[in-house]
Z-matrix of the N, CA and C atoms (Angstrom, degrees):
N
C 1 1.463
C 2 1.543 1 109.92
N 3 1.261 2 115.71 1 127.82
C 4 1.489 3 118.07 2 175.08
C 5 1.454 4 113.56 3 -86.71
N 6 1.410 5 114.69 4 145.10
C 7 1.523 6 111.54 5 -179.14
C 8 1.548 7 110.69 6 -70.90
N 9 1.340 8 120.49 7 148.63
C 10 1.420 9 124.99 8 177.66
C 11 1.593 10 111.24 9 -62.66
N 12 1.149 11 108.90 10 146.83
C 13 1.657 12 112.46 11 176.94
C 14 1.550 13 101.72 12 -77.82
N 15 1.336 14 108.32 13 146.53
C 16 1.446 15 123.46 14 -178.25
C 17 1.568 16 106.69 15 -62.46
N 18 1.271 17 113.76 16 -50.31
C 19 1.478 18 121.01 17 -179.61
C 20 1.534 19 103.25 18 -130.75
N 21 1.379 20 119.16 19 129.96
C 22 1.470 21 124.30 20 -175.44
C 23 1.631 22 108.00 21 -54.82
N 24 1.303 23 119.31 22 -41.99
C 25 1.494 24 120.92 23 -176.07
C 26 1.526 25 116.87 24 -84.94
N 27 1.338 26 115.38 25 -9.09
C 28 1.342 27 122.77 26 -166.63
C 29 1.576 28 112.01 27 -66.94
N 30 1.271 29 119.99 28 -28.96
C 31 1.439 30 128.55 29 175.48
C 32 1.523 31 116.84 30 -107.10
N 33 1.315 32 117.38 31 27.83
C 34 1.393 33 120.38 32 178.12
C 35 1.607 34 104.82 33 -68.41
N 36 1.357 35 118.33 34 111.28
C 37 1.453 36 119.10 35 -170.24
C 38 1.537 37 108.75 36 -77.19
N 39 1.247 38 123.66 37 -16.10
C 40 1.489 39 121.69 38 175.36
C 41 1.511 40 109.78 39 -60.71
N 42 1.342 41 120.32 40 -42.64
C 43 1.396 42 119.40 41 -178.49
C 44 1.528 43 117.35 42 -89.49
N 45 1.343 44 111.81 43 -12.45
C 46 1.539 45 114.16 44 176.76
C 47 1.557 46 108.36 45 -60.43
N 48 1.270 47 122.07 46 -51.16
C 49 1.369 48 126.53 47 -173.13
C 50 1.497 49 110.03 48 -62.17
N 51 1.167 50 121.58 49 -44.27
C 52 1.551 51 127.10 50 176.35
C 53 1.562 52 110.10 51 -63.36
N 54 1.292 53 115.02 52 -43.69
C 55 1.482 54 116.65 53 -179.85
C 56 1.488 55 112.81 54 -66.94
N 57 1.436 56 115.66 55 -43.72
C 58 1.392 57 120.65 56 -179.42
C 59 1.600 58 109.90 57 -65.21
N 60 1.326 59 118.91 58 -37.75
C 61 1.458 60 125.95 59 175.43
C 62 1.608 61 106.32 60 -65.66
N 63 1.265 62 122.76 61 -42.59
C 64 1.431 63 124.68 62 179.35
C 65 1.534 64 106.50 63 -65.29
N 66 1.345 65 122.38 64 -46.88
C 67 1.387 66 125.34 65 179.23
C 68 1.508 67 113.14 66 -57.27
N 69 1.379 68 113.08 67 -43.91
C 70 1.479 69 118.62 68 -176.90
C 71 1.555 70 112.21 69 -66.26
N 72 1.429 71 112.18 70 -40.51
C 73 1.590 72 117.49 71 -178.68
C 74 1.439 73 107.45 72 -71.15
N 75 1.336 74 124.76 73 -51.27
C 76 1.444 75 125.67 74 -175.82
C 77 1.487 76 113.69 75 -68.52
N 78 1.213 77 117.01 76 -57.26
C 79 1.469 78 122.20 77 -179.30
C 80 1.548 79 112.47 78 -70.62
N 81 1.316 80 117.20 79 -37.97
C 82 1.477 81 120.28 80 173.93
C 83 1.525 82 110.21 81 -58.18
N 84 1.311 83 117.65 82 -44.42
C 85 1.492 84 118.32 83 -179.78
C 86 1.438 85 110.33 84 -58.83
N 87 1.402 86 115.34 85 -40.50
C 88 1.499 87 121.25 86 -176.69
C 89 1.592 88 110.26 87 -60.35
N 90 1.348 89 109.31 88 -45.69
C 91 1.537 90 115.01 89 -175.81
C 92 1.413 91 115.16 90 -76.63
N 93 1.488 92 119.31 91 -33.86
C 94 1.471 93 116.89 92 -172.06
C 95 1.491 94 110.31 93 -96.30
N 96 1.311 95 120.98 94 -13.10
C 97 1.455 96 121.14 95 -179.30
C 98 1.527 97 108.22 96 -67.91
N 99 1.336 98 115.90 97 129.57
C 100 1.446 99 123.28 98 173.47
C 101 1.557 100 118.53 99 67.81
N 102 1.486 101 110.80 100 27.45
C 103 1.501 102 113.92 101 -179.66
C 104 1.491 103 112.08 102 -63.96
N 105 1.303 104 121.21 103 -39.66
C 106 1.419 105 125.50 104 -170.07
C 107 1.511 106 113.97 105 -98.47
N 108 1.306 107 116.20 106 13.54
C 109 1.540 108 116.58 107 -175.26
C 110 1.481 109 116.27 108 -82.78
N 111 1.285 110 118.69 109 -17.72
C 112 1.454 111 118.62 110 -179.64
C 113 1.524 112 108.18 111 -124.64
N 114 1.380 113 117.62 112 151.90
C 115 1.416 114 120.91 113 178.19
C 116 1.377 115 118.81 114 -63.64
N 117 1.419 116 122.86 115 160.81
C 118 1.365 117 118.79 116 179.78
C 119 1.536 118 116.86 117 -69.78
N 120 1.274 119 119.10 118 147.13
C 121 1.523 120 121.49 119 -177.37
C 122 1.427 121 103.88 120 -77.51
N 123 1.338 122 116.82 121 144.79
C 124 1.430 123 130.13 122 175.32
C 125 1.405 124 107.59 123 -95.10
N 126 1.398 125 123.82 124 140.10
C 127 1.394 126 117.31 125 -7.59
C 128 1.610 127 118.02 126 -99.46
N 129 1.331 128 112.74 127 -10.58
C 130 1.388 129 119.76 128 -172.45
C 131 1.555 130 117.89 129 -60.93
N 132 1.254 131 114.64 130 -52.63
C 133 1.498 132 117.24 131 179.71
C 134 1.483 133 110.92 132 -56.77
N 135 1.299 134 115.78 133 -49.33
C 136 1.470 135 124.80 134 -172.55
C 137 1.573 136 102.92 135 -63.14
N 138 1.220 137 122.57 136 -48.73
C 139 1.410 138 126.76 137 -179.61
C 140 1.478 139 112.20 138 -52.78
N 141 1.315 140 116.28 139 -54.73
C 142 1.495 141 122.56 140 -176.04
C 143 1.455 142 110.37 141 -64.47
N 144 1.404 143 120.04 142 -41.89
C 145 1.384 144 118.21 143 -179.95
C 146 1.515 145 112.33 144 -71.94
N 147 1.327 146 115.83 145 -35.02
C 148 1.494 147 117.52 146 178.09
C 149 1.578 148 109.50 147 -64.10
N 150 1.285 149 123.94 148 -40.89
C 151 1.468 150 121.20 149 176.40
C 152 1.465 151 108.02 150 -60.07
N 153 1.264 152 126.21 151 -43.85
C 154 1.431 153 124.79 152 179.52
C 155 1.500 154 113.04 153 -65.12
N 156 1.275 155 117.00 154 -34.01
C 157 1.447 156 123.02 155 176.82
C 158 1.534 157 113.06 156 -67.17
N 159 1.404 158 111.97 157 -43.68
C 160 1.442 159 117.04 158 177.08
C 161 1.558 160 113.29 159 -71.04
N 162 1.235 161 115.82 160 -24.82
C 163 1.587 162 117.73 161 169.00
C 164 1.521 163 110.53 162 -59.07
N 165 1.375 164 118.47 163 -46.75
C 166 1.410 165 116.60 164 174.80
C 167 1.466 166 117.04 165 -72.47
N 168 1.379 167 123.48 166 -31.55
C 169 1.397 168 128.96 167 -179.57
C 170 1.479 169 110.94 168 -68.66
N 171 1.348 170 118.21 169 -39.86
C 172 1.381 171 127.78 170 178.54
C 173 1.500 172 114.95 171 -87.65
N 174 1.309 173 118.52 172 -8.72
C 175 1.426 174 125.62 173 -175.03
C 176 1.582 175 110.05 174 46.58
N 177 1.318 176 112.52 175 43.52
C 178 1.494 177 120.99 176 175.33
C 179 1.537 178 107.17 177 -129.72
N 180 1.264 179 111.82 178 106.51
C 181 1.529 180 120.45 179 -178.91
C 182 1.493 181 113.27 180 -96.43
N 183 1.383 182 117.96 181 -1.21
C 184 1.476 183 119.98 182 -174.82
C 185 1.603 184 106.70 183 -98.67
N 186 1.274 185 117.92 184 -38.21
C 187 1.483 186 120.94 185 -173.56
C 188 1.482 187 107.94 186 -112.92
N 189 1.417 188 117.61 187 107.69
C 190 1.411 189 117.13 188 -179.32
C 191 1.489 190 110.00 189 -75.28
N 192 1.296 191 124.19 190 142.63
C 193 1.514 192 127.73 191 179.22
C 194 1.518 193 103.39 192 -133.03
N 195 1.463 194 106.22 193 155.58
C 196 1.469 195 117.77 194 172.65
C 197 1.459 196 103.26 195 -132.15
N 198 1.345 197 118.02 196 120.10
C 199 1.500 198 123.84 197 -173.62
C 200 1.528 199 110.12 198 48.51
N 201 1.238 200 111.09 199 50.53
C 202 1.499 201 123.30 200 -178.68
C 203 1.540 202 116.51 201 53.21
N 204 1.287 203 117.77 202 29.20
C 205 1.477 204 123.61 203 179.81
C 206 1.589 205 99.52 204 -120.58
N 207 1.358 206 110.85 205 131.41
C 208 1.485 207 115.72 206 177.11
C 209 1.482 208 111.58 207 -57.26
N 210 1.456 209 111.06 208 138.16
C 211 1.472 210 112.37 209 -170.80
C 212 1.683 211 100.83 210 -135.55
N 213 1.356 212 107.96 211 87.77
C 214 1.482 213 116.53 212 176.39
C 215 1.478 214 118.00 213 -94.42
N 216 1.383 215 118.79 214 19.76
C 217 1.405 216 121.80 215 -173.19
C 218 1.582 217 117.48 216 -76.00
N 219 1.394 218 113.40 217 -21.60
C 220 1.362 219 119.45 218 -173.20
C 221 1.572 220 106.43 219 -129.70
N 222 1.364 221 115.41 220 155.24
C 223 1.556 222 115.29 221 173.84
C 224 1.605 223 111.47 222 -64.59
N 225 1.264 224 107.08 223 150.94
C 226 1.439 225 117.31 224 -168.47
C 227 1.636 226 112.76 225 -82.18
N 228 1.343 227 117.86 226 -16.71
C 229 1.417 228 117.33 227 -176.27
C 230 1.486 229 117.50 228 -52.80
N 231 1.343 230 114.16 229 -46.10
C 232 1.480 231 117.79 230 -179.90
C 233 1.596 232 110.41 231 -59.01
N 234 1.228 233 112.98 232 -39.39
C 235 1.562 234 115.45 233 -179.70
C 236 1.487 235 112.17 234 -68.08
N 237 1.188 236 120.42 235 -36.39
C 238 1.508 237 125.18 236 170.41
C 239 1.449 238 111.45 237 -59.60
N 240 1.331 239 118.53 238 -47.90
C 241 1.451 240 123.42 239 179.49
C 242 1.559 241 106.78 240 -62.20
N 243 1.322 242 118.50 241 -50.11
C 244 1.425 243 117.23 242 -178.47
C 245 1.563 244 110.14 243 -65.93
N 246 1.289 245 122.19 244 -38.43
C 247 1.577 246 122.85 245 176.34
C 248 1.591 247 108.37 246 -56.52
N 249 1.401 248 112.07 247 -39.74
C 250 1.452 249 113.76 248 -179.02
C 251 1.472 250 110.35 249 -67.60
N 252 1.349 251 115.73 250 -42.98
C 253 1.540 252 114.89 251 178.17
C 254 1.441 253 109.27 252 -62.60
N 255 1.306 254 121.48 253 -42.43
C 256 1.562 255 119.14 254 176.47
C 257 1.579 256 112.05 255 -56.68
N 258 1.289 257 111.72 256 -37.87
C 259 1.567 258 116.14 257 -173.46
C 260 1.552 259 100.34 258 -70.23
N 261 1.297 260 121.02 259 -40.24
C 262 1.479 261 120.69 260 -173.16
C 263 1.531 262 114.75 261 -78.55
N 264 1.312 263 113.12 262 -39.52
C 265 1.494 264 116.96 263 -171.70
C 266 1.585 265 113.31 264 -118.69
N 267 1.341 266 114.72 265 6.95
C 268 1.492 267 118.46 266 -175.15
C 269 1.440 268 113.97 267 85.76
N 270 1.286 269 115.71 268 168.92
C 271 1.437 270 118.53 269 -178.04
C 272 1.579 271 106.62 270 -90.57
N 273 1.222 272 115.04 271 108.81
C 274 1.490 273 122.61 272 178.77
C 275 1.555 274 111.97 273 -151.94
N 276 1.199 275 114.91 274 167.27
C 277 1.563 276 120.23 275 178.23
C 278 1.529 277 108.16 276 -62.56
N 279 1.322 278 113.93 277 -45.98
C 280 1.415 279 118.16 278 179.29
C 281 1.570 280 114.68 279 -56.40
N 282 1.283 281 119.77 280 -49.50
C 283 1.395 282 123.98 281 177.57
C 284 1.477 283 110.37 282 -64.19
N 285 1.306 284 122.11 283 -36.71
C 286 1.473 285 117.57 284 174.71
C 287 1.535 286 110.60 285 -67.67
N 288 1.286 287 123.72 286 -35.68
C 289 1.374 288 121.03 287 -176.26
C 290 1.616 289 110.33 288 -85.99
N 291 1.284 290 115.35 289 -19.27
C 292 1.521 291 115.66 290 174.21
C 293 1.594 292 118.21 291 -57.06
N 294 1.334 293 115.67 292 -26.39
C 295 1.374 294 117.70 293 177.21
C 296 1.525 295 110.50 294 -62.55
N 297 1.282 296 120.79 295 -50.55
C 298 1.509 297 122.67 296 176.88
C 299 1.494 298 110.07 297 -63.03
N 300 1.282 299 118.91 298 -35.22
C 301 1.510 300 118.03 299 -177.39
C 302 1.535 301 109.09 300 -68.48
N 303 1.333 302 113.29 301 -42.00
C 304 1.475 303 115.23 302 178.50
C 305 1.564 304 112.48 303 -67.73
N 306 1.327 305 120.30 304 -32.34
C 307 1.325 306 122.54 305 176.44
C 308 1.482 307 115.47 306 -68.91
N 309 1.372 308 114.57 307 -38.06
C 310 1.359 309 124.90 308 176.03
C 311 1.531 310 113.00 309 -63.12
N 312 1.317 311 114.95 310 -43.29
C 313 1.422 312 122.52 311 175.00
C 314 1.521 313 109.35 312 -61.67
N 315 1.336 314 121.70 313 -42.36
C 316 1.439 315 126.09 314 178.12
C 317 1.397 316 108.02 315 -62.01
N 318 1.393 317 119.51 316 -38.53
C 319 1.527 318 121.19 317 -179.38
C 320 1.387 319 110.49 318 -69.88
N 321 1.227 320 122.46 319 -33.73
C 322 1.530 321 122.97 320 169.68
C 323 1.478 322 116.60 321 -68.50
N 324 1.288 323 122.52 322 -33.51
C 325 1.424 324 126.43 323 173.99
C 326 1.438 325 107.25 324 -69.62
N 327 1.279 326 121.62 325 -43.00
C 328 1.380 327 121.78 326 179.78
C 329 1.554 328 111.73 327 -63.28
N 330 1.306 329 115.84 328 -46.16
C 331 1.458 330 119.35 329 173.50
C 332 1.490 331 114.82 330 -58.33
N 333 1.282 332 116.92 331 -40.21
C 334 1.516 333 122.91 332 175.72
C 335 1.616 334 110.27 333 -59.06
N 336 1.351 335 112.59 334 -49.07
C 337 1.416 336 114.57 335 -175.84
C 338 1.556 337 111.76 336 -68.23
N 339 1.368 338 119.13 337 -42.93
C 340 1.368 339 124.08 338 178.78
C 341 1.541 340 112.13 339 -58.31
N 342 1.340 341 115.01 340 -50.33
C 343 1.504 342 119.15 341 -178.67
C 344 1.574 343 109.78 342 -66.75
N 345 1.259 344 118.49 343 -30.91
C 346 1.428 345 121.70 344 176.49
C 347 1.399 346 113.75 345 -63.96
N 348 1.403 347 113.43 346 -47.86
C 349 1.507 348 117.22 347 -176.67
C 350 1.515 349 108.61 348 -72.25
N 351 1.381 350 117.20 349 -36.96
C 352 1.446 351 114.20 350 -175.34
C 353 1.605 352 113.64 351 -82.95
N 354 1.359 353 112.87 352 -20.86
C 355 1.505 354 116.07 353 -178.82
C 356 1.453 355 108.68 354 -127.53
N 357 1.271 356 120.49 355 -91.96
C 358 1.539 357 124.61 356 -177.60
C 359 1.559 358 113.01 357 -158.30
N 360 1.263 359 122.23 358 175.71
C 361 1.289 360 123.54 359 -179.46
C 362 1.571 361 119.34 360 -61.34
N 363 1.363 362 114.39 361 -42.84
C 364 1.418 363 120.71 362 -177.22
C 365 1.661 364 105.33 363 -68.18
N 366 1.292 365 119.23 364 -38.19
C 367 1.463 366 120.50 365 178.88
C 368 1.519 367 111.29 366 -61.95
N 369 1.434 368 115.92 367 -40.40
C 370 1.328 369 121.69 368 -176.57
C 371 1.570 370 113.50 369 -68.76
N 372 1.426 371 112.37 370 -33.70
C 373 1.564 372 115.59 371 176.85
C 374 1.414 373 108.61 372 -74.03
N 375 1.306 374 119.85 373 -44.89
C 376 1.508 375 122.27 374 -178.44
C 377 1.568 376 109.14 375 -59.34
N 378 1.292 377 117.15 376 -49.57
C 379 1.481 378 123.58 377 179.04
C 380 1.474 379 108.02 378 -52.10
N 381 1.271 380 121.80 379 -56.62
C 382 1.514 381 121.77 380 178.37
C 383 1.441 382 116.70 381 -56.25
N 384 1.418 383 116.20 382 -41.84
C 385 1.446 384 123.14 383 176.74
C 386 1.572 385 111.51 384 -61.05
N 387 1.341 386 114.91 385 -46.48
C 388 1.425 387 121.60 386 -174.39
C 389 1.510 388 107.38 387 -68.51
N 390 1.345 389 115.00 388 -41.88
C 391 1.512 390 117.11 389 179.08
C 392 1.577 391 113.53 390 -62.09
N 393 1.373 392 113.33 391 -34.23
C 394 1.469 393 114.80 392 -176.23
C 395 1.438 394 110.33 393 -80.45
N 396 1.316 395 122.55 394 -14.72
C 397 1.438 396 123.25 395 179.92
C 398 1.499 397 110.94 396 -104.82
N 399 1.295 398 118.95 397 -0.20
C 400 1.578 399 119.06 398 168.75
C 401 1.524 400 105.34 399 -56.77
N 402 1.312 401 113.04 400 137.86
C 403 1.443 402 119.47 401 -178.11
C 404 1.564 403 116.22 402 -59.86
N 405 1.346 404 116.92 403 -48.25
C 406 1.381 405 121.19 404 -178.16
C 407 1.551 406 112.33 405 -66.51
N 408 1.354 407 114.58 406 -41.44
C 409 1.480 408 121.34 407 179.72
C 410 1.494 409 109.68 408 -64.34
N 411 1.341 410 116.84 409 -47.54
C 412 1.506 411 122.04 410 173.81
C 413 1.460 412 114.15 411 -48.53
N 414 1.440 413 110.25 412 -55.97
C 415 1.499 414 114.81 413 -177.53
C 416 1.517 415 111.98 414 -62.32
N 417 1.362 416 120.49 415 -39.17
C 418 1.374 417 118.08 416 -176.46
C 419 1.577 418 111.41 417 -73.01
N 420 1.288 419 116.35 418 -18.64
C 421 1.427 420 121.21 419 173.91
C 422 1.501 421 110.58 420 -68.38
N 423 1.268 422 120.61 421 -23.26
C 424 1.461 423 127.14 422 -177.09
C 425 1.452 424 109.45 423 -105.00
N 426 1.347 425 124.89 424 22.48
C 427 1.441 426 121.39 425 -177.26
C 428 1.556 427 107.31 426 -135.60
N 429 1.320 428 113.49 427 155.29
C 430 1.555 429 118.41 428 167.64
C 431 1.487 430 109.00 429 -84.73
N 432 1.314 431 118.37 430 99.00
C 433 1.457 432 124.07 431 -178.45
C 434 1.478 433 111.44 432 -150.65
N 435 1.336 434 110.90 433 154.13
C 436 1.504 435 112.05 434 178.24
C 437 1.470 436 115.06 435 -95.24
N 438 1.325 437 121.06 436 3.44
C 439 1.355 438 126.96 437 178.34
C 440 1.631 439 117.91 438 -68.19
N 441 1.400 440 104.88 439 -38.51
C 442 1.453 441 109.31 440 -177.85
C 443 1.513 442 114.66 441 -75.47
N 444 1.339 443 116.26 442 -38.38
C 445 1.522 444 115.36 443 170.30
C 446 1.532 445 112.82 444 -59.38
N 447 1.287 446 120.58 445 -36.41
C 448 1.487 447 117.91 446 172.13
C 449 1.374 448 113.83 447 -59.90
N 450 1.367 449 120.51 448 -47.54
C 451 1.396 450 126.12 449 176.58
C 452 1.462 451 115.64 450 -53.91
N 453 1.385 452 114.52 451 -48.61
C 454 1.458 453 119.67 452 -178.54
C 455 1.577 454 111.78 453 -66.53
N 456 1.348 455 118.89 454 -38.31
C 457 1.407 456 119.26 455 -175.51
C 458 1.678 457 108.80 456 -79.89
N 459 1.211 458 115.22 457 -27.25
C 460 1.534 459 119.33 458 176.35
C 461 1.624 460 104.94 459 -73.30
N 462 1.364 461 114.01 460 -38.13
C 463 1.423 462 115.84 461 179.90
C 464 1.681 463 109.34 462 -68.02
N 465 1.257 464 114.11 463 -36.58
C 466 1.388 465 115.09 464 -179.73
C 467 1.555 466 110.88 465 -66.55
N 468 1.332 467 115.19 466 -38.13
C 469 1.464 468 119.81 467 178.58
C 470 1.551 469 109.79 468 -62.66
N 471 1.409 470 114.94 469 -42.86
C 472 1.491 471 120.19 470 -179.47
C 473 1.498 472 107.60 471 -63.75
N 474 1.369 473 119.27 472 -53.16
C 475 1.400 474 119.08 473 176.55
C 476 1.461 475 121.17 474 -52.20
N 477 1.319 476 111.19 475 -39.99
C 478 1.558 477 114.60 476 173.52
C 479 1.469 478 114.91 477 -65.00
N 480 1.297 479 113.31 478 -34.88
C 481 1.579 480 118.55 479 177.46
C 482 1.576 481 102.95 480 -63.29
N 483 1.315 482 112.30 481 -59.21
C 484 1.504 483 114.92 482 -178.05
C 485 1.503 484 119.78 483 -46.49
N 486 1.348 485 114.12 484 -50.62
C 487 1.387 486 123.37 485 -177.60
C 488 1.605 487 108.80 486 -67.49
N 489 1.341 488 113.63 487 -44.63
C 490 1.470 489 114.90 488 178.27
C 491 1.517 490 113.71 489 -60.66
N 492 1.333 491 115.92 490 -42.36
C 493 1.521 492 123.24 491 -178.79
C 494 1.543 493 104.89 492 -64.43
N 495 1.334 494 121.39 493 -46.89
C 496 1.460 495 123.50 494 179.34
C 497 1.566 496 109.59 495 -55.04
N 498 1.294 497 113.95 496 -55.39
C 499 1.460 498 122.41 497 179.94
C 500 1.544 499 114.06 498 -53.83
N 501 1.375 500 112.74 499 -43.71
C 502 1.370 501 118.44 500 175.82
C 503 1.465 502 116.18 501 -59.21
N 504 1.357 503 112.25 502 -48.61
C 505 1.485 504 119.38 503 179.48
C 506 1.566 505 111.48 504 -60.38
N 507 1.251 506 118.08 505 -36.68
C 508 1.473 507 124.87 506 -178.68
C 509 1.636 508 108.46 507 -67.98
N 510 1.279 509 110.97 508 -30.01
C 511 1.532 510 114.37 509 -175.60
C 512 1.462 511 110.83 510 -75.60
N 513 1.359 512 115.61 511 -32.86
C 514 1.500 513 118.48 512 -173.47
C 515 1.532 514 111.72 513 -105.12
């Protein structure tokens, strides 16, 4: 027996794809526009980008280093993502910042999907647009920082809990 939908039209797959495409184009253009126009902030942005660059230069993706000194102060996932961006797009300010822009876009898509399932289509679209234009979220999407990935992954955990709890309550 399948759980009942929270709202009958909330999961209409015909509009899901168009809405996600709309969110990706509109919010993606907000986040990716002008990523490489200004220099890296000192010291954080430069430090995190340099660690990812050194991973590629040393061909060592296990031990993060900064100026060839082991740097275990932060989790390594962001450095792996930035190193992957450097491999795909070349070592540049834009590619260092695109990791957070992609994660911010993913966070807005998660917000859209969660709000749409729990409420309705309009609420999902508005929630994603509001989240993308919140000043701190917008600024963090344009920086090399480990704060936005933490925010996005914690939000994913919370959204999963909310959706799972709602579906469980509908089942019983």
